[in-house]
C-alpha angles and dihedrals in degrees: 000000000000119000119262116254120251117270120210130175141168115242132212126162117268111256090199092059090051090051092050091051090049091052091048091051090049091051090049091054090046091051089049092051092048093048125104093254120124116267094251091053089051091052091046097048100041094073089046090058092046093049090050090051092050091048089052097045098043098069090048093055095042102053114166091207116094099171141004135200135195111202128213088252091059093255119139125213126190120203107208128208087249086065093249120138111216129188112235140183127220106250097179142325140204129199114201110176106290093354125092119192117194125188109199124185125210128185095227103039106025123226125351123193115207119193112197110197135161091266097055107029143041119265091228092055091050091048092051091047092049091050094048094043089052088065088060093054099082092051092049094047093047090051091056094050 
């Protein structure tokens, strides 16, 4: 079997994911306001929900990764916004329809989650990633057994 070619892509956070999280946070506040709690509990808990939503959305919108690459030798490299190139390892991945979620670990900056969706990446890149990640599936499933 010939080795798989290297895959490289620029990364920017998905604006659609941010919008979905914002809508979910708004619905959570609406559910809280329509609940049977007393009015002072509603006023007290609404900011808590909003702060939790902001703390969840902020890291997604301020990713320090600007590009990623998967070499033919199965090595990952992350290009950071500070123009550093860091070696990384694939911690885990999930493929959900057209979405690809990668969790990459670096020694210097910890774990980075990259969500590749139709609004922030090319369909061909996602297809190539899905195909190459599918070759890792048998190894992962046999390790769990």
